N, C-alpha and C positions, 0 to 999 in steps of 0.2 A: 026510465029507466030503462035500458037496451037489456040485453039478454048479455053483451061484452063486457057491462057493468058489475052484473051478479058472476060471469064467470070467473072473473078475480076472488071475488069475496069465494067462491065455492075452491078455489085452487089454497087457498090459506085456509080453510076449514081442514080439507082434506090430508092440507101438510098434517096438521096438529092433530089430526085422527093417527096419521102413520106414524107419528112420533111416539104417540103410546107403546108400542110393540120395541122399540130400542131402549124406552125408558124403562120396561120391566126388567128388558134382558142385561142391563147395567145394574140392577139393581140384585139381579138374580146372579149376576159374576161375584159382585163383592159380599155378597150375604154368604156365599159358597166358601171365597175365601177367608170369612171370618171366623165360618165354623169348621174351618180343615184348621185354621190359625189354632183355634181352642183345644181341636182335638191333638194337634202336632205341633206343638211352637217352634219345635228346631226347622219344621218345615216351611218357614213365611218366606225366607228368600224368593225360595222354586213357586211357593202359591203365587206370589205377589208378580215375578215377572209374567208366569202365566195369566194371571188377571189383565195385567197391563195390555197382554194382545191381543185378548178375549174382549176388553173393553173399544180396542182400536177398531175392531171388525164390527163388532155391536155397532158402536158411535156412525160407523162409513153408512150402516142403514139412513140413519136420519139424514147425513149430508147429503147421499142420493135421494132423499125427499124432498129435501128444499130445493136441490137443482133440479130436478124433475118439475116443481111446484113454479117457477119462474121460467123454467123452459115450455111447459104447455101453454102456460099464460100468451 
């Protein structure tokens, strides 16, 4: 077993750990939308449009992480 075989596995583990942050971020974004909708139901449309933008920004971090996991290998 050489160091190159182990390095590929470490990239995957690193990406898995790096995906925890965006996962928590997505949960927080939609938890805030649910809480805001419960407080002011008439603001649901504005909250959802903002939530989708926030979701896209947070999820981009996970996509950058997987791209780097493949690029570094």
